[in-house]
MARKOLMAR-740799 format. One record per atom (N, C-alpha, C): residue in one letter; x negated, y, z negated. Coordinates in steps of 0.1 Angstrom, whole numbers, padded with zeros to 4 digits, always signed. Example, Ala and Ser with C-alpha at 12.3 -4.5 7.8 and 13.67 -1.06 7.14 Angstrom:
2
A-0132-0057-0078/A-0123-0045-0078/A-0132-0033-0078/S-0128-0022-0071/S-0137-0011-0071/S-0129+0000-0079/
***
This chain:
311
M-0047-0280+0573/M-0033-0282+0577/M-0023-0272+0580/L-0035-0258+0579/L-0029-0248+0584/L-0028-0246+0602/E-0037-0252+0606/E-0044-0255+0616/E-0034-0263+0627/L-0035-0274+0618/L-0025-0284+0626/L-0006-0279+0625/S-0007-0273+0617/S+0012-0266+0614/S+0008-0260+0627/I+0002-0247+0629/I+0003-0239+0639/I+0005-0244+0651/S-0004-0258+0656/S-0005-0265+0667/S+0010-0273+0668/S+0012-0276+0659/S+0026-0283+0661/S+0036-0273+0663/F+0040-0264+0659/F+0050-0257+0660/F+0046-0252+0674/E+0036-0247+0680/E+0033-0240+0693/E+0039-0248+0703/Q+0038-0263+0700/Q+0036-0273+0712/Q+0049-0284+0713/K+0056-0280+0698/K+0069-0288+0697/K+0065-0299+0692/Y+0051-0308+0680/Y+0047-0320+0682/Y+0048-0318+0665/T+0054-0333+0666/T+0056-0334+0648/T+0050-0349+0648/L+0046-0348+0636/L+0035-0360+0632/L+0043-0370+0630/Q+0038-0385+0634/Q+0042-0393+0630/Q+0048-0401+0620/N+0054-0406+0613/N+0060-0410+0597/N+0047-0419+0593/E+0036-0424+0598/E+0022-0428+0591/E+0017-0417+0589/D+0015-0406+0597/D+0005-0396+0594/D+0012-0388+0581/A+0025-0387+0580/A+0034-0378+0571/A+0028-0384+0558/E+0034-0400+0558/E+0035-0405+0545/E+0016-0406+0537/N+0004-0406+0550/N-0007-0405+0548/N-0015-0393+0538/L-0004-0377+0549/L-0011-0369+0543/L+0003-0364+0529/G+0008-0376+0525/G+0014-0376+0511/G+0006-0379+0502/H-0001-0392+0503/H-0009-0395+0495/H-0021-0383+0492/D-0027-0381+0502/D-0039-0366+0502/D-0029-0358+0488/L-0016-0355+0496/L-0011-0342+0485/L-0015-0345+0470/S-0009-0364+0469/S-0008-0364+0455/S-0018-0361+0450/T-0035-0364+0455/T-0044-0368+0448/T-0046-0350+0448/L-0045-0344+0455/L-0050-0328+0455/L-0037-0322+0441/G-0030-0329+0439/G-0018-0328+0427/G-0027-0333+0413/L-0033-0342+0414/L-0042-0344+0402/L-0053-0338+0401/F-0060-0329+0409/F-0066-0320+0411/F-0072-0308+0404/K-0055-0303+0413/K-0046-0290+0404/K-0046-0291+0389/A-0038-0304+0389/A-0035-0302+0369/A-0050-0304+0364/F-0059-0311+0371/F-0070-0310+0360/F-0078-0295+0358/S-0081-0293+0374/S-0090-0279+0373/S-0078-0267+0372/E-0065-0265+0369/E-0060-0254+0360/E-0051-0257+0348/S-0043-0264+0350/S-0033-0267+0339/S-0040-0271+0330/A-0049-0283+0326/A-0054-0286+0318/A-0063-0275+0310/P-0072-0264+0314/P-0083-0254+0308/P-0072-0248+0304/Q-0057-0243+0313/Q-0047-0234+0306/Q-0042-0240+0291/L-0039-0252+0291/L-0033-0261+0284/L-0045-0259+0270/V-0056-0260+0269/V-0064-0257+0260/V-0069-0242+0256/L-0065-0234+0262/L-0064-0219+0258/L-0054-0216+0248/M-0038-0220+0254/M-0033-0220+0250/M-0029-0223+0237/L-0034-0239+0229/L-0034-0241+0222/L-0045-0234+0213/T-0061-0230+0217/T-0066-0225+0204/T-0061-0210+0202/N-0051-0209+0213/N-0045-0194+0207/N-0037-0200+0195/I-0029-0208+0198/I-0020-0211+0185/I-0023-0215+0176/I-0038-0221+0173/I-0043-0226+0161/I-0050-0217+0159/Q-0055-0206+0164/Q-0060-0193+0157/Q-0051-0184+0152/M-0038-0183+0157/M-0026-0176+0153/M-0016-0186+0142/Q-0019-0197+0139/Q-0013-0205+0135/Q+0005-0200+0133/D+0005-0210+0148/D+0018-0206+0155/D+0025-0215+0155/F+0030-0228+0146/F+0031-0239+0149/F+0047-0243+0146/Q+0052-0233+0157/Q+0068-0237+0157/Q+0073-0246+0163/L+0089-0253+0161/L+0093-0263+0170/L+0089-0261+0182/F+0090-0249+0187/F+0093-0247+0202/F+0081-0250+0208/T+0071-0238+0198/T+0056-0242+0205/T+0053-0254+0206/V+0051-0269+0194/V+0051-0276+0197/V+0054-0284+0208/I+0069-0283+0209/I+0080-0292+0226/I+0061-0287+0235/K+0064-0276+0235/K+0054-0271+0246/K+0038-0276+0251/I+0034-0278+0238/I+0023-0290+0240/I+0024-0300+0248/I+0037-0306+0237/I+0038-0319+0244/I+0042-0321+0253/S+0054-0310+0263/S+0055-0311+0275/S+0045-0311+0286/S+0033-0303+0282/S+0022-0301+0293/S+0014-0310+0295/L+0010-0314+0277/L+0005-0331+0282/L+0010-0338+0286/S+0026-0339+0285/S+0027-0350+0296/S+0030-0348+0309/S+0032-0337+0314/S+0027-0334+0329/S+0013-0337+0333/L+0003-0336+0325/L-0011-0342+0325/L-0009-0355+0330/S-0003-0362+0322/S-0003-0376+0322/S+0006-0380+0334/F+0016-0374+0335/F+0025-0375+0349/F+0019-0375+0362/S+0011-0366+0358/S+0001-0365+0374/S-0007-0375+0371/V-0011-0380+0363/V-0022-0392+0369/V-0012-0405+0370/L+0002-0407+0362/L+0008-0414+0370/L+0018-0413+0382/S+0018-0403+0390/S+0019-0399+0401/S+0007-0405+0408/Y-0006-0404+0407/Y-0018-0405+0419/Y-0019-0420+0418/H-0015-0429+0408/H-0014-0443+0408/H-0004-0448+0416/R+0010-0440+0411/R+0021-0446+0420/R+0014-0446+0434/S+0008-0435+0440/S+0005-0433+0453/S+0000-0444+0459/M-0015-0446+0446/M-0025-0463+0454/M-0016-0471+0454/R-0002-0472+0449/R+0001-0486+0445/R+0005-0488+0460/A+0010-0476+0469/A+0023-0480+0481/A+0010-0489+0491/F-0006-0492+0484/F-0012-0497+0496/F-0010-0515+0491/V-0008-0520+0485/V-0006-0534+0475/V+0007-0541+0484/P+0008-0554+0483/P+0022-0563+0484/P+0033-0558+0480/E+0047-0557+0484/E+0057-0555+0477/E+0061-0561+0464/K+0053-0573+0460/K+0056-0579+0448/K+0048-0573+0435/L+0034-0563+0442/L+0026-0558+0432/L+0034-0545+0430/K+0043-0539+0436/K+0048-0524+0430/K+0049-0525+0416/M+0043-0513+0414/M+0045-0504+0398/M+0058-0506+0392/G+0067-0512+0384/G+0078-0515+0380/G+0080-0503+0367/W+0091-0503+0366/W+0092-0494+0352/W+0085-0493+0338/S+0080-0512+0336/S+0076-0514+0325/S+0061-0509+0328/S+0055-0510+0331/S+0043-0510+0339/S+0042-0490+0339/S+0048-0486+0344/S+0049-0472+0344/S+0047-0467+0330/I+0057-0471+0324/I+0059-0464+0313/I+0044-0465+0302/I+0041-0478+0301/I+0027-0480+0297/I+0012-0474+0300/Y+0014-0472+0315/Y+0006-0461+0318/Y+0006-0451+0317/F+0016-0443+0316/F+0019-0433+0310/F+0017-0429+0297/L+0021-0436+0290/L+0017-0436+0274/L+0002-0433+0275/W-0005-0448+0277/W-0019-0449+0278/W-0030-0434+0281/N-0024-0429+0291/N-0028-0417+0298/N-0021-0406+0283/L-0014-0404+0282/L-0010-0394+0272/L-0015-0394+0261/F-0016-0409+0253/F-0026-0407+0239/F-0042-0408+0238/L-0044-0407+0252/L-0061-0404+0254/L-0064-0391+0258/I-0056-0383+0265/I-0062-0370+0270/I-0054-0357+0258/G-0043-0367+0255/G-0038-0356+0242/G-0050-0352+0228/P-0053-0363+0223/P-0063-0360+0215/P-0077-0356+0222/R-0078-0358+0229/R-0091-0348+0239/R-0091-0335+0238/V-0077-0333+0246/V-0077-0315+0250/V-0071-0310+0236/V-0066-0315+0221/V-0064-0312+0210/V-0081-0310+0202/C-0087-0321+0203/C-0099-0315+0197/C-0110-0308+0204/V-0109-0305+0220/V-0115-0293+0224/V-0111-0282+0223/S-0102-0279+0216/S-0093-0265+0211/S-0091-0263+0200/L-0096-0273+0189/L-0098-0277+0177/L-0114-0267+0177/F-0122-0271+0183/F-0136-0267+0188/F-0134-0255+0189/A-0128-0249+0200/A-0126-0233+0204/A-0118-0229+0198/S-0111-0234+0188/S-0109-0221+0178/S-0118-0216+0167/V-0126-0222+0163/V-0139-0223+0153/V-0152-0220+0155/L-0155-0224+0173/L-0164-0217+0171/L-0164-0217+0192/P-0160-0205+0193/P-0156-0200+0207/P-0164-0194+0217/C-0176-0193+0206/C-0184-0188+0220/C-0196-0201+0219/Y-0195-0212+0216/Y-0204-0224+0218/Y-0193-0235+0229/I-0178-0231+0234/I-0172-0245+0244/I-0176-0239+0258/T-0182-0226+0258/T-0186-0226+0272/T-0199-0232+0273/A-0206-0231+0265/A-0222-0243+0266/A-0222-0257+0267/H-0211-0259+0260/H-0209-0269+0257/H-0198-0279+0268/F-0191-0271+0277/F-0186-0276+0289/F-0195-0278+0300/L-0202-0266+0300/L-0213-0268+0309/L-0222-0277+0314/S-0232-0280+0301/S-0235-0293+0298/S-0230-0303+0298/L-0219-0309+0295/L-0212-0318+0294/L-0209-0325+0310/W-0205-0312+0318/W-0198-0310+0329/W-0209-0313+0339/T-0222-0309+0337/T-0237-0311+0344/T-0240-0325+0347/L-0244-0331+0330/L-0243-0345+0332/L-0232-0354+0344/L-0217-0349+0340/L-0205-0360+0346/L-0208-0360+0365/V-0209-0346+0366/V-0210-0344+0382/V-0225-0352+0386/L-0237-0354+0377/L-0246-0357+0384/L-0240-0376+0378/W-0237-0379+0372/W-0233-0390+0373/W-0222-0396+0388/A-0216-0387+0387/A-0205-0386+0401/A-0219-0388+0415/W-0225-0382+0416/W-0238-0381+0423/W-0246-0395+0424/W-0244-0399+0413/W-0255-0411+0414/W-0248-0424+0416/Q-0234-0428+0419/Q-0225-0433+0422/Q-0221-0434+0437/K-0228-0421+0446/K-0229-0423+0457/K-0214-0422+0464/T-0207-0410+0456/T-0191-0408+0463/T-0195-0407+0478/D-0186-0410+0483/D-0182-0412+0498/D-0165-0407+0501/F-0163-0393+0500/F-0147-0387+0499/F-0151-0376+0510/M-0158-0369+0512/M-0155-0353+0520/M-0163-0359+0532/D-0164-0352+0539/D-0166-0352+0558/D-0180-0346+0554/T-0186-0337+0546/T-0196-0326+0548/T-0203-0332+0534/K-0215-0324+0535/K-0223-0325+0521/K-0217-0315+0508/A-0215-0300+0522/A-0209-0290+0508/A-0195-0292+0500/G-0186-0303+0510/G-0174-0305+0504/G-0175-0317+0495/E-0187-0329+0500/E-0184-0341+0491/E-0193-0331+0470/W-0200-0324+0475/W-0205-0317+0461/W-0191-0313+0453/L-0185-0302+0462/L-0171-0296+0457/L-0162-0310+0449/Y-0160-0322+0460/Y-0154-0333+0453/Y-0160-0340+0440/R-0175-0337+0442/R-0181-0344+0424/R-0178-0334+0414/A-0179-0322+0419/A-0173-0311+0407/A-0163-0314+0402/T-0155-0315+0411/T-0137-0314+0406/T-0139-0334+0399/V-0147-0339+0401/V-0142-0352+0395/V-0153-0355+0381/G-0159-0344+0382/G-0167-0337+0367/G-0156-0332+0356/L-0148-0320+0361/L-0141-0317+0360/L-0125-0325+0349/I-0124-0337+0364/I-0115-0339+0353/I-0120-0355+0348/W-0134-0357+0346/W-0139-0365+0336/W-0140-0358+0321/Y-0144-0349+0325/Y-0138-0339+0312/Y-0125-0341+0298/F-0115-0348+0310/F-0107-0349+0301/F-0099-0364+0301/T-0107-0371+0315/T-0102-0382+0314/T-0105-0394+0325/W-0102-0406+0327/W-0109-0416+0334/W-0105-0410+0347/F-0114-0416+0354/F-0112-0413+0372/F-0121-0422+0381/N-0119-0432+0385/N-0125-0440+0388/N-0131-0435+0406/V-0145-0433+0412/V-0146-0427+0422/V-0152-0435+0431/A-0156-0450+0433/A-0166-0458+0434/A-0163-0470+0434/S-0169-0479+0444/S-0163-0493+0442/S-0172-0502+0438/G-0174-0512+0432/G-0181-0519+0421/G-0176-0521+0404/N-0187-0522+0395/N-0184-0528+0387/N-0177-0518+0377/K-0165-0513+0381/K-0154-0505+0374/K-0157-0505+0357/K-0153-0522+0355/K-0154-0519+0340/K-0165-0512+0330/L-0176-0517+0336/L-0190-0513+0330/L-0187-0498+0327/R-0185-0492+0339/R-0184-0475+0343/R-0172-0469+0329/R-0162-0478+0329/R-0152-0473+0319/R-0153-0476+0309/I-0166-0485+0305/I-0166-0484+0292/I-0176-0475+0288/I-0188-0471+0295/I-0199-0467+0292/I-0191-0447+0289/Y-0179-0447+0301/Y-0175-0435+0301/Y-0171-0431+0286/H-0156-0439+0278/H-0151-0439+0268/H-0158-0438+0256/M-0172-0448+0258/M-0181-0442+0246/M-0186-0432+0246/V-0190-0424+0258/V-0197-0413+0258/V-0184-0401+0256/I-0170-0403+0259/I-0167-0391+0257/I-0159-0392+0244/G-0157-0404+0240/G-0152-0409+0227/G-0163-0401+0211/A-0174-0405+0222/A-0185-0401+0205/A-0188-0383+0208/D-0186-0376+0223/D-0183-0366+0224/D-0170-0360+0213/T-0159-0363+0217/T-0147-0359+0212/T-0148-0358+0193/M-0151-0372+0186/M-0160-0371+0171/M-0167-0362+0168/L-0176-0359+0182/L-0184-0348+0177/L-0177-0335+0176/L-0171-0330+0185/L-0162-0318+0185/L-0154-0318+0171/L-0146-0328+0172/L-0141-0328+0155/L-0147-0326+0147/G-0159-0334+0147/G-0171-0332+0130/G-0171-0318+0133/L-0174-0309+0141/L-0180-0300+0143/L-0168-0289+0137/W-0159-0291+0139/W-0144-0279+0137/W-0144-0281+0124/W-0145-0301+0113/W-0146-0298+0105/W-0154-0292+0093/W-0165-0294+0101/W-0176-0287+0095/W-0171-0272+0093/R-0173-0265+0107/R-0168-0250+0103/R-0157-0246+0091/R-0147-0254+0093/R-0134-0248+0086/R-0138-0253+0074/S-0149-0260+0070/S-0150-0264+0052/S-0161-0250+0053/V-0169-0245+0059/V-0181-0233+0059/V-0173-0220+0055/E-0166-0224+0063/E-0159-0206+0067/E-0141-0210+0057/S-0138-0217+0048/S-0125-0220+0044/S-0122-0209+0036/A-0129-0202+0031/A-0123-0187+0023/A-0121-0177+0032/R-0121-0176+0043/R-0121-0166+0054/R-0112-0175+0062/L-0107-0185+0066/L-0100-0187+0079/L-0089-0193+0070/S-0073-0189+0079/S-0063-0195+0074/S-0061-0209+0067/P-0057-0215+0059/P-0052-0226+0058/P-0042-0234+0072/L-0048-0246+0073/L-0037-0251+0088/L-0024-0257+0077/P-0012-0258+0086/P-0003-0265+0081/P-0003-0278+0075/I-0015-0282+0083/I-0016-0300+0080/I-0031-0298+0076/N-0029-0308+0066/N-0046-0316+0056/N-0052-0321+0068/P-0066-0311+0068/P-0075-0316+0081/P-0081-0329+0082/Y-0081-0338+0066/Y-0082-0348+0072/Y-0075-0360+0076/L-0056-0357+0072/L-0047-0361+0078/L-0047-0359+0094/L-0049-0351+0098/L-0051-0343+0114/L-0063-0354+0122/I-0075-0355+0112/I-0083-0364+0120/I-0077-0375+0121/V-0073-0384+0113/V-0068-0398+0112/V-0058-0402+0120/M-0049-0392+0127/M-0037-0391+0132/M-0044-0393+0148/L-0055-0384+0150/L-0060-0379+0160/L-0067-0393+0164/M-0076-0400+0154/M-0082-0411+0155/M-0070-0427+0160/I-0064-0425+0152/I-0055-0435+0157/I-0044-0431+0170/I-0042-0422+0171/I-0032-0419+0185/I-0044-0423+0196/Y-0056-0421+0194/Y-0068-0425+0204/Y-0068-0438+0206/I-0067-0446+0195/I-0073-0459+0196/I-0059-0467+0201/I-0046-0463+0196/I-0037-0467+0206/I-0036-0463+0220/G-0045-0457+0220/G-0042-0450+0239/G-0054-0458+0243/L-0060-0466+0238/L-0072-0476+0245/L-0066-0488+0245/A-0056-0492+0235/A-0051-0502+0234/A-0040-0505+0242/L-0031-0497+0246/L-0022-0497+0260/L-0031-0495+0267/K-0042-0492+0270/K-0050-0492+0282/K-0056-0504+0284/L-0058-0509+0277/L-0060-0526+0278/L-0054-0535+0281/V-0042-0535+0272/V-0027-0543+0279/V-0022-0541+0292/Y-0024-0529+0294/Y-0018-0525+0310/Y-0029-0532+0320/Y-0041-0530+0319/Y-0053-0537+0325/Y-0050-0550+0326/W-0046-0552+0318/W-0044-0572+0311/W-0032-0577+0321/K-0022-0571+0320/K-0011-0579+0321/K-0002-0570+0336/F-0008-0556+0341/F-0001-0553+0351/F-0007-0546+0364/H-0016-0545+0360/H-0026-0541+0371/H-0033-0549+0381/P-0030-0547+0393/P-0034-0560+0405/P-0047-0556+0406/K-0052-0572+0401/K-0067-0578+0404/K-0072-0577+0419/Q-0079-0575+0424/Q-0082-0571+0440/Q-0073-0578+0449/P-0063-0572+0447/P-0055-0576+0461/P-0054-0567+0476/D-0049-0575+0482/D-0051-0576+0497/D-0044-0562+0500/L-0051-0554+0503/L-0044-0536+0502/L-0040-0535+0518/Q-0030-0533+0523/Q-0023-0535+0532/Q-0008-0529+0531/K-0004-0524+0543/K+0014-0519+0543/K+0017-0528+0551/D+0027-0531+0546/D+0039-0541+0554/D+0039-0531+0568/K+0044-0544+0580/K+0046-0539+0592/K+0060-0532+0595/K+0062-0518+0591/K+0073-0513+0593/K+0071-0503+0604/D+0083-0496+0616/D+0082-0488+0623/D+0072-0489+0634/G+0062-0503+0636/G+0052-0498+0642/G+0037-0496+0636/I+0039-0496+0620/I+0027-0489+0612/I+0021-0496+0613/S+0005-0495+0616/S-0006-0509+0612/S-0008-0514+0600/Q-0016-0524+0595/Q-0021-0527+0583/Q-0025-0519+0580/M-0031-0517+0564/M-0042-0508+0562/M-0046-0516+0549/K-0059-0521+0557/K-0071-0528+0550/K-0084-0523+0544/P-0088-0524+0538/P-0100-0514+0531/P-0112-0518+0545/Q-0115-0521+0551/Q-0126-0526+0563/Q-0119-0526+0574/A-0108-0521+0574/A-0101-0518+0590/A-0111-0512+0599/P-0110-0515+0611/P-0119-0503+0620/P-0112-0489+0620/C-0102-0490+0622/C-0091-0477+0627/C-0098-0468+0614/Y-0102-0474+0600/Y-0107-0465+0593/Y-0119-0463+0595/D-0128-0463+0598/D-0146-0460+0605/D-0144-0448+0616/M-0137-0447+0618/M-0140-0434+0633/M-0144-0422+0626/V-0143-0420+0615/V-0153-0405+0610/V-0166-0410+0605/D-0169-0422+0600/D-0179-0427+0601/D-0191-0431+0606/S-0187-0432+0624/S-0195-0433+0633/S-0202-0428+0635/G-0202-0414+0633/G-0209-0404+0640/G-0206-0401+0656/E-0198-0411+0669/E-0193-0408+0679/E-0183-0395+0682/K-0185-0390+0687/K-0175-0383+0690/K-0172-0384+0703/P-0157-0388+0709/P-0152-0391+0720/P-0150-0379+0730/E-0151-0382+0741/E-0150-0372+0756/E-0136-0366+0756/T-0136-0355+0748/T-0122-0344+0753/T-0127-0334+0754/E-0116-0329+0756/E-0113-0313+0761/E-0125-0300+0755/P-0130-0291+0755/P-0136-0285+0743/P-0126-0281+0732/E-0133-0282+0718/E-0124-0278+0707/E-0115-0267+0709/S-0114-0256+0719/S-0109-0244+0717/S-0094-0248+0725/V-0098-0255+0735/V-0083-0263+0737/V-0083-0278+0734/L-0081-0280+0722/L-0076-0297+0719/L-0060-0297+0721/S-0059-0312+0721/S-0041-0308+0725/S-0033-0312+0712/A-0025-0311+0709/A-0020-0314+0691/A-0024-0327+0692/S-0022-0338+0700/S-0022-0350+0695/S-0034-0356+0692/A-0048-0346+0704/A-0060-0351+0698/A-0063-0343+0683/L-0058-0327+0682/L-0057-0325+0670/L-0058-0334+0659/T-0044-0337+0661/T-0034-0344+0651/T-0043-0359+0644/Q-0053-0364+0655/Q-0056-0376+0656/Q-0073-0372+0649/R-0078-0359+0652/R-0090-0351+0645/R-0085-0355+0626/F-0074-0348+0632/F-0072-0341+0613/F-0068-0356+0605/T-0062-0367+0610/T-0052-0377+0601/T-0063-0386+0602/S-0076-0387+0610/S-0088-0398+0609/S-0091-0394+0597/G-0096-0379+0591/G-0101-0380+0579/G-0094-0381+0567/I-0077-0378+0567/I-0070-0387+0557/I-0070-0400+0555/H-0076-0406+0571/H-0075-0420+0569/H-0087-0426+0562/K-0096-0419+0565/K-0111-0422+0556/K-0113-0420+0538/R-0101-0411+0535/R-0102-0407+0522/R-0092-0418+0516/M-0080-0422+0524/M-0072-0432+0517/M-0077-0441+0518/R-0084-0447+0528/R-0094-0462+0528/R-0101-0458+0515/N-0112-0451+0512/N-0122-0447+0499/N-0113-0448+0487/M-0098-0445+0483/M-0091-0440+0471/M-0086-0456+0470/A-0082-0461+0478/A-0074-0474+0478/A-0089-0488+0473/V-0097-0486+0480/V-0112-0496+0480/V-0114-0494+0464/N-0118-0479+0462/N-0120-0482+0447/N-0116-0483+0435/F-0100-0478+0439/F-0087-0481+0425/F-0088-0494+0424/Y-0091-0503+0433/Y-0085-0519+0431/Y-0096-0527+0435/C-0108-0528+0438/C-0120-0535+0440/C-0128-0538+0434/
***
């Protein structure tokens, strides 16, 4: 991005509308990565400190809910970005957006709370738990043969980031039988969440004489978290039953000369062919050639995300 911006400034070159729009989709994905690689761990740390210090004030609760809502909104923003590739009649409305936001909030919230509860009583083991589960999730992403970046090193970085997102919520990265993968994911994460919650309850019962009493009954808290998680799963089923497009024709309307975007369009295979066009040496690439090389990578990522998201 920096290289392209400098060339654009020097040669008075501006991106086409299509390129700017594709870059916007790319940035929405980076926003999702940032939310779960930075905001989610910070929220776990903050909530762990609040639990240990017993600082359950109204403003503190509002901060926690706001942070969880921000995570859910980042997922919604990415989803709405992917809806740009479907016909106008399948665009995301307010009702579907609200349901999508709520089921992400109700699934991410209990997960973050359970991880924080576990870390508050067994802080020495949370790192081992994260690294163990994260490694398995990264290997699962590798097993799905992701194809997002242009280099092997970049692809492994992408898989590592996907594993971090999966630690908190579902994120589809490959085409195929997504329903089965979602079921497996929720079974594994649900069992892991219950394990963390059970270990937290066991530790509190063993150390009850030393630990300060919670402002809420532990049994009531466990039941509330389970109910919220089940409601989140139910809302997710409703969304995919009523609102999610079923294998739509992924394209854009032709406006201002912008070409259609279909999953297997030839223009999206320019980075897969391995053929390099005969151009000037890289050191003297023109701004248009540099932009074409840059946006071709964006096109590949957009194609892969759209196909994986809907097909």
